[in-house]
C-alpha positions as CSV (number, residue, x, y, z in Angstrom):
1,M,111.4,69.0,83.7
2,T,110.0,71.0,86.6
3,T,106.8,72.9,86.3
4,L,108.7,76.1,86.9
5,L,111.0,75.4,83.9
6,Q,108.0,74.4,81.8
7,Y,106.3,77.7,82.6
8,I,109.5,79.7,81.9
9,L,110.0,78.0,78.5
10,S,106.4,78.8,77.5
11,Q,107.1,82.5,77.6
12,D,107.5,84.4,74.3
13,S,110.9,85.8,75.4
14,F,112.2,82.2,75.9
15,R,111.8,80.9,72.4
16,K,114.2,78.1,71.4
17,N,116.4,80.4,69.4
18,R,116.8,82.8,72.3
19,L,117.8,80.2,74.9
20,P,121.6,80.1,74.1
21,S,121.8,83.9,74.7
22,L,119.6,83.8,77.9
23,Y,121.6,80.9,79.4
24,S,125.0,82.4,78.5
25,D,127.3,84.6,80.4
26,F,125.8,87.7,78.7
27,P,126.9,90.3,81.4
28,I,130.4,90.2,80.1
29,H,129.1,91.9,76.9
30,R,127.2,94.6,78.8
31,K,129.3,97.4,77.3
32,T,129.7,96.0,73.8
33,N,126.0,95.0,73.5
34,P,124.0,97.0,76.1
35,E,120.7,96.4,74.3
36,G,121.1,92.6,74.4
37,Y,122.1,92.8,78.0
38,T,119.0,94.9,79.0
39,T,116.7,92.6,77.0
40,N,118.0,89.4,78.7
41,I,117.8,91.0,82.1
42,A,114.2,92.1,81.5
43,A,113.3,88.6,80.1
44,W,114.6,86.7,83.2
45,E,113.1,89.2,85.7
46,H,109.7,89.2,84.0
47,A,109.6,85.4,83.7
48,L,110.6,84.7,87.3
49,T,108.2,87.3,88.7
50,S,105.3,86.0,86.6
51,A,106.1,82.4,87.6
52,A,106.0,83.3,91.2
53,K,102.7,85.2,90.7
54,H,101.1,82.1,89.3
55,G,102.4,79.8,92.0
56,Y,105.3,78.0,90.3
57,I,107.8,78.8,93.1
58,A,107.5,76.1,95.7
59,P,108.5,77.1,99.3
60,H,110.7,75.1,101.5
61,G,109.6,73.3,104.6
62,P,107.2,70.5,105.6
63,A,104.3,72.9,106.2
64,S,104.2,74.2,102.7
65,K,101.8,71.7,101.2
66,G,99.4,73.4,98.8
67,K,101.2,76.7,99.2
68,A,103.6,78.6,96.9
69,N,105.9,81.6,97.2
70,H,104.1,84.3,95.3
71,L,105.8,87.3,96.8
72,I,109.2,85.7,97.7
73,L,111.8,84.3,95.4
74,R,114.6,82.2,96.9
75,A,117.7,82.5,94.8
76,D,120.1,79.6,95.5
77,E,121.5,76.4,93.9
78,S,118.0,74.7,94.0
79,L,116.7,77.5,91.7
80,L,119.6,76.9,89.3
81,R,118.8,73.1,89.3
82,D,115.2,73.8,88.6
83,L,116.1,76.0,85.6
84,E,118.7,73.7,84.1
85,I,118.1,72.4,80.5
86,P,120.1,69.7,78.7
87,E,121.1,71.9,75.7
88,C,122.3,74.9,77.6
89,G,122.9,73.8,81.2
90,R,122.2,76.2,84.0
91,P,121.6,79.9,83.6
92,V,125.0,81.5,84.3
93,A,123.9,85.1,84.6
94,L,121.1,84.9,87.3
95,G,123.4,86.7,89.7
96,A,123.5,89.7,87.4
97,V,119.7,89.5,87.0
98,F,119.1,89.7,90.7
99,D,121.8,92.4,91.2
100,E,120.1,94.6,88.5
101,A,116.6,93.9,90.1
102,T,117.9,94.9,93.5
103,R,119.5,98.0,92.1
104,N,116.2,99.0,90.4
105,R,114.2,98.0,93.6
106,T,112.0,95.6,91.7
107,M,113.4,92.9,94.0
108,V,114.5,93.6,97.6
109,P,116.4,91.3,99.9
110,L,113.9,90.0,102.5
111,H,116.1,90.6,105.6
112,L,116.7,94.2,104.5
113,Y,113.0,94.8,103.8
114,R,112.1,93.6,107.2
115,T,114.6,95.7,109.1
116,N,114.5,98.8,107.0
117,P,112.0,101.3,108.6
118,A,111.5,103.4,105.4
119,S,108.7,102.7,103.0
120,L,109.0,101.3,99.5
121,R,106.9,104.2,98.3
122,K,109.4,106.8,99.6
123,P,112.3,107.8,97.4
124,Q,114.8,107.6,100.2
125,W,114.3,103.9,100.6
126,G,117.4,101.9,99.8
127,I,120.0,99.6,101.2
128,D,121.5,100.7,104.4
129,T,125.2,101.3,104.0
130,S,125.8,100.1,107.5
131,V,125.3,96.5,106.4
132,L,128.3,96.8,104.1
133,S,131.3,95.0,105.6
134,P,134.9,96.3,105.3
135,W,135.6,93.2,103.1
136,A,132.8,94.2,100.7
137,V,134.1,97.7,100.5
138,M,137.6,96.5,99.8
139,S,136.4,94.1,97.1
140,W,134.5,96.9,95.4
141,G,137.7,99.0,95.4
142,M,139.7,96.2,94.0
143,K,137.2,95.7,91.2
144,Q,137.4,99.4,90.4
145,L,141.2,99.3,90.4
146,K,141.2,96.3,88.2
147,G,139.0,98.0,85.6
148,V,141.3,101.1,85.6
149,V,144.5,99.1,85.3
150,I,143.5,96.3,83.0
151,G,140.6,97.9,81.2
152,S,138.5,94.8,81.2
153,E,134.8,94.6,81.8
154,E,133.5,93.6,85.2
155,A,133.0,89.9,85.7
156,T,129.6,88.3,86.1
157,P,128.6,88.4,89.8
158,R,128.0,85.0,91.4
159,L,124.6,83.9,92.6
160,Q,124.3,84.5,96.3
161,A,121.8,82.5,98.4
162,Q,119.2,84.9,99.5
163,E,115.4,85.5,99.6
164,L,114.1,88.4,97.5
165,V,110.8,90.3,97.8
166,L,109.1,90.6,94.5
167,V,107.9,94.2,94.8
168,E,105.5,94.1,91.8
169,N,103.7,91.0,93.0
170,L,103.6,92.4,96.6
171,K,101.9,95.7,95.5
172,E,99.4,93.9,93.3
173,A,98.5,91.4,96.1
174,A,98.0,94.3,98.5
175,D,95.8,96.2,96.0
176,R,93.7,93.2,95.4
177,V,93.2,92.5,99.1
178,V,92.1,96.1,99.8
179,K,89.7,96.1,96.9
180,H,88.2,92.7,97.9
181,A,87.8,93.7,101.6
182,T,86.5,97.3,101.1
183,G,84.3,96.7,98.1
184,N,80.4,96.6,98.3
185,S,80.4,99.0,101.4
186,P,81.1,96.5,104.2
187,S,80.2,97.3,107.8
188,K,82.8,98.2,110.4
189,T,82.9,94.7,111.9
190,D,83.4,93.2,108.4
191,L,86.7,95.1,108.2
192,V,88.2,93.4,111.2
193,Y,90.0,90.0,110.9
194,S,92.0,87.8,113.0
195,K,95.3,86.6,111.4
196,E,93.8,83.1,110.9
197,S,90.7,84.4,109.2
198,F,92.8,86.9,107.1
199,V,94.9,84.0,105.9
200,N,91.9,81.9,105.0
201,E,90.2,84.8,103.2
202,F,93.1,86.1,101.2
203,S,95.6,83.3,100.7
204,G,94.4,82.8,97.1
205,I,94.3,86.5,96.2
206,L,96.9,86.2,93.4
207,D,96.1,82.7,92.1
208,E,93.1,80.5,93.0
209,G,95.0,77.3,92.4
210,S,97.7,77.9,95.1
211,R,97.8,79.7,98.4
212,L,100.3,82.3,99.6
213,S,103.0,80.8,101.8
214,D,103.5,81.8,105.4
215,T,106.4,84.0,104.5
216,D,104.3,85.7,101.8
217,M,101.6,86.5,104.3
218,D,104.1,88.0,106.8
219,V,105.6,90.2,104.1
220,L,102.1,91.2,102.8
221,L,100.9,92.2,106.3
222,L,104.1,94.1,106.9
223,Y,103.7,96.0,103.6
224,M,100.0,96.8,104.2
225,S,100.5,98.0,107.7
226,R,103.9,99.8,107.4
227,D,104.2,100.9,103.8
228,S,100.8,101.4,102.3
229,G,99.0,102.1,105.6
230,A,95.9,100.1,104.5
231,I,95.6,98.1,107.7
232,A,96.3,98.3,111.4
233,Y,98.0,95.1,112.6
234,D,99.2,94.1,116.1
235,G,100.4,90.6,115.3
236,K,97.0,89.0,116.0
237,T,94.2,91.3,114.8
238,I,93.9,93.1,111.5
239,K,91.7,96.0,110.8
240,F,91.3,97.8,107.4
241,R,91.6,101.5,108.0
242,T,88.9,104.0,107.1
243,S,88.8,107.7,107.3
244,D,86.2,107.7,110.1
245,A,87.6,105.0,112.3
246,P,90.4,104.8,114.9
247,K,93.7,104.1,113.2
248,D,94.9,101.6,115.9
249,I,93.6,98.3,117.1
250,T,91.1,98.7,119.9
251,E,89.7,96.2,122.4
252,Q,86.5,96.1,120.5
253,D,88.4,95.1,117.3
254,T,90.1,92.3,119.2
255,A,86.8,91.0,120.5
256,V,85.2,91.2,117.1
257,A,88.1,89.3,115.6
258,S,87.9,86.6,118.3
259,I,84.2,86.1,117.8
260,K,84.6,85.9,114.0
261,T,87.3,83.3,114.4
262,L,85.3,81.3,116.9
263,M,82.3,81.4,114.6
264,A,84.4,80.1,111.7
265,T,85.8,77.3,113.9
266,M,82.3,76.3,115.0
267,T,81.0,76.4,111.5
268,K,83.8,74.0,110.4
269,Q,83.0,71.7,113.3
270,V,79.3,71.7,112.4
271,E,80.2,70.7,108.8
272,N,82.5,67.9,110.1
273,L,79.8,66.6,112.5
274,E,77.2,66.6,109.7
275,N,79.5,64.7,107.4
276,K,80.3,62.3,110.3
277,I,76.6,61.7,111.0
278,T,76.0,60.9,107.3
279,E,78.9,58.4,107.2
280,L,77.7,56.7,110.5
281,N,74.2,56.4,109.1
282,S,75.5,54.8,106.0
283,T,77.7,52.5,108.1
284,A,74.8,51.4,110.2
285,K,72.7,50.6,107.1
286,M,75.5,48.6,105.6
287,A,76.0,46.7,108.8
288,L,72.3,45.8,108.9
289,Q,72.5,44.6,105.3
290,N,75.4,42.4,106.3
291,K,73.6,41.0,109.4
292,N,76.2,42.6,111.6
293,R,74.1,43.9,114.5
294,V,77.0,44.8,116.8
295,S,78.6,47.1,114.2
296,A,75.2,48.6,113.5
297,L,74.5,49.3,117.2
298,S,78.0,50.9,117.5
299,A,77.4,53.1,114.5
300,V,74.0,54.2,115.7
301,R,75.5,54.9,119.2
302,S,78.2,57.0,117.6
303,K,75.7,58.7,115.4
304,K,73.6,59.7,118.5
305,L,76.6,61.1,120.2
306,A,77.5,63.1,117.1
307,E,74.0,64.4,116.8
308,H,74.2,65.5,120.5
309,N,77.5,67.3,119.8
310,L,76.0,68.8,116.7
311,K,73.1,70.2,118.6
312,Q,75.5,71.8,121.1
313,R,77.6,73.3,118.4
314,L,74.6,74.7,116.6
315,D,73.3,76.2,119.8
316,T,76.7,77.8,120.5
317,L,77.0,79.0,117.0
318,M,73.5,80.6,117.1
319,Q,74.5,82.4,120.3
320,L,77.7,83.6,118.7
321,E,75.8,84.9,115.7
322,E,73.4,86.7,117.9
323,V,76.2,88.3,119.8
324,Y,78.0,89.3,116.6
325,S,74.8,90.7,115.2
326,K,74.3,92.8,118.4
327,I,77.9,94.0,118.2
328,E,77.4,95.0,114.5
329,Q,74.2,96.8,115.4
330,A,75.9,98.6,118.3
331,T,78.7,99.6,115.9
332,D,76.3,101.1,113.4
333,Q,74.5,102.9,116.2
334,V,77.8,104.4,117.4
335,Q,78.5,105.6,113.9
336,F,75.0,107.0,113.6
337,V,75.4,108.9,116.9
338,K,78.8,110.3,115.7
339,V,77.1,111.5,112.5
340,M,74.3,113.1,114.5
341,E,76.9,114.8,116.8
342,A,78.8,116.1,113.9
343,S,75.6,117.4,112.3
344,T,74.6,119.1,115.5
345,G,78.0,120.7,115.8
346,A,77.8,121.9,112.2
347,L,74.3,123.4,112.7
348,R,75.5,125.0,116.0
349,G,78.4,126.6,114.2
350,L,76.2,127.9,111.4
351,H,73.7,129.3,114.0
352,T,76.6,130.9,115.8
353,Q,77.7,132.6,112.6
354,I,74.1,133.8,112.0
355,G,73.7,135.1,115.5
356,G,70.2,133.8,116.3
357,A,66.7,134.9,115.3
358,E,67.0,138.3,116.9
359,R,70.1,139.2,114.9
360,V,68.3,138.0,111.7
361,E,65.3,140.3,112.6
362,D,67.7,143.2,113.1
363,V,69.4,142.5,109.8
364,V,66.1,142.4,108.0
365,E,65.0,145.6,109.6
366,E,68.2,147.3,108.6
367,L,67.8,146.0,105.1
368,R,64.3,147.5,104.9
369,E,65.6,150.9,106.2
370,E,68.4,150.9,103.6
371,M,65.9,150.0,100.8
372,S,63.6,152.9,101.9
373,K,66.6,155.2,101.8
374,V,67.2,154.2,98.3
375,D,63.6,155.1,97.4
376,E,63.9,158.4,99.1
377,V,67.1,159.2,97.2
378,G,65.3,158.3,94.0
379,N,62.4,160.6,94.7
380,I,64.7,163.5,95.5
381,M,66.6,163.0,92.3
382,N,63.4,162.9,90.4
383,E,62.3,166.2,92.0
384,A,65.7,167.8,91.1
385,G,65.2,166.9,87.4
386,P,63.4,169.3,84.7
387,Q,59.7,169.9,85.0
388,I,57.8,168.5,82.0
389,D,54.2,169.7,81.1
390,E,52.0,166.6,80.9
391,T,49.6,168.4,78.5
392,E,52.4,168.9,75.9
393,I,53.3,165.2,76.3
394,D,49.7,164.2,75.6
395,D,49.4,166.5,72.6
396,E,52.7,165.2,71.1
397,L,51.5,161.7,71.6
398,Q,48.2,162.5,70.0
399,E,50.0,164.0,67.0
400,L,52.1,160.9,66.6
401,E,49.0,158.7,66.7
402,N,47.3,160.8,64.0
403,K,50.3,160.6,61.8
404,E,50.5,156.9,62.3
405,R,46.8,156.6,61.5
406,E,47.1,158.7,58.3
407,E,50.0,156.6,57.1
408,M,48.1,153.5,57.7
409,E,45.0,154.8,55.8
410,E,47.2,155.9,52.9
411,K,48.8,152.5,52.7
412,E,45.3,150.9,52.7
413,A,44.0,153.2,50.0
414,E,47.1,152.5,47.8
415,A,46.5,148.8,48.3
416,T,42.8,149.2,47.3
417,R,43.7,151.1,44.2
418,K,46.1,148.4,43.1
419,K,43.5,145.7,43.6
420,L,40.9,147.7,41.6
421,A,43.4,148.2,38.8
422,E,44.1,144.5,38.8
423,L,40.3,143.8,38.6
424,D,39.9,146.2,35.7
425,S,42.7,144.6,33.8
426,L,41.2,141.1,34.5
427,Q,37.8,142.3,33.3
428,Q,39.2,143.9,30.1
429,G,41.0,140.7,29.4
430,A,37.8,138.7,29.9
431,Q,35.9,140.9,27.5
432,E,38.6,140.7,24.9
433,A,38.6,137.0,25.2
434,A,34.8,136.9,24.8
435,R,34.9,139.1,21.7
436,R,37.5,136.8,20.1
437,T,35.5,133.8,21.0
438,A,32.3,135.4,19.4
439,A,34.2,136.3,16.2
440,E,35.7,132.8,15.9
441,R,32.2,131.3,16.3
442,A,30.8,133.7,13.6
443,V,33.5,132.7,11.2
444,E,32.8,129.0,11.9
445,S,29.1,129.6,11.4
446,E,29.6,131.4,8.1
447,L,31.9,128.6,6.8
448,E,29.3,126.0,7.7
449,D,26.6,127.9,6.0
450,R,28.7,128.2,2.8
451,L,29.6,124.6,2.8
452,S,25.9,123.6,3.2
453,R,24.9,125.8,0.2
454,M,27.6,124.4,-1.9
455,S,26.5,120.9,-1.3
456,V,22.9,121.7,-2.2
457,E,23.8,123.4,-5.4
458,E,26.0,120.4,-6.5
459,G,23.4,117.8,-5.8
460,P,20.9,118.2,-8.7
461,G,23.6,118.4,-11.4
462,T,25.2,115.2,-10.2
463,T,21.8,113.5,-10.4
464,A,21.1,114.6,-14.0
């Protein structure tokens, strides 16, 4: 069982009880069971697209080691063999699945996508009718005539060998590349790549375990340059487009890409030489332990040569890094100067609108004159109003103050009377309480006196 088939069978929509339906010739029941037809089409399309996204579609060719088709699906007999299972055989209806996907533009024939100048994002994109041969047109007419005469459903289309662009995976890969490249506010030079460095940087953008195939990369670059407009690409140099940068590849971009590629190559050579020196050092030590002086001398000689080459590579790499740093600095300076020029132009435009300091002085002077006119008009209007005797105003104000004062004094007198009445009431209550207390004490004293006399009178008789 292939890894592709294992992944397909692990999907929820490919449970064991669903396999007979998915592997059957279900398109013949499209009219009688449209819901089942749509469900099976969606299950196959989703499973194959997801399998490609995770690197289970192996490309053809000797140079495909470690790579997978993430954006391209090759529909042919080999795919049917990879999906064959003992209990159900090969999937009969894959041709219908790909026809529906092409009709819905979730999958697009690769040769049509490359030659069609319209964008996938535009609604007018579609299959060019000029590619239809007279035989294809006649076959379509015969099918329509057969349906009218016989009344039978259309037969299941056969699987045609073709390569299909998986549009969903293509768009997701492009979005991830743009997000990765433009995140964290990169410099202008960081947005420039050679094709080699672009492939090394973004080949694992969909799945870290497998790299995009060469065909995937070509389709991705075509989509990002032609359809989404995220990059400028001339076949060798790639530049991510920004709002404040030239849209096309410039000579500076090509130079930056070349330097970055050379720096990457030199870095790889330095790593290889360092590993080689370590191995030669170990070889020399092992030869000395085995009393093999000739091998030890050869290893030391090779080590010295490698160390010499390493020093040259390090010196060259340092020079390249210095040049790249200067280019990056100059690019930032150019951007800074452009911002200053734009700011100067903005200030100049604003000053033009203002008209200079003399115009501002004239405006301020005119404003003062207009304000003084407002004051003059107000004074004139005040003079035109009725004449009021200030003495009468003072007398009326004095009368209001006297009334206010009398009302306040009356309120204070009333409050004082209420307080005195409350004090008199409290005093009378206290006197009444004192009288009751004195009377109670007199009664108690009299009772005690009588009790004492009674006890004295009873005493002698009791003794006798």
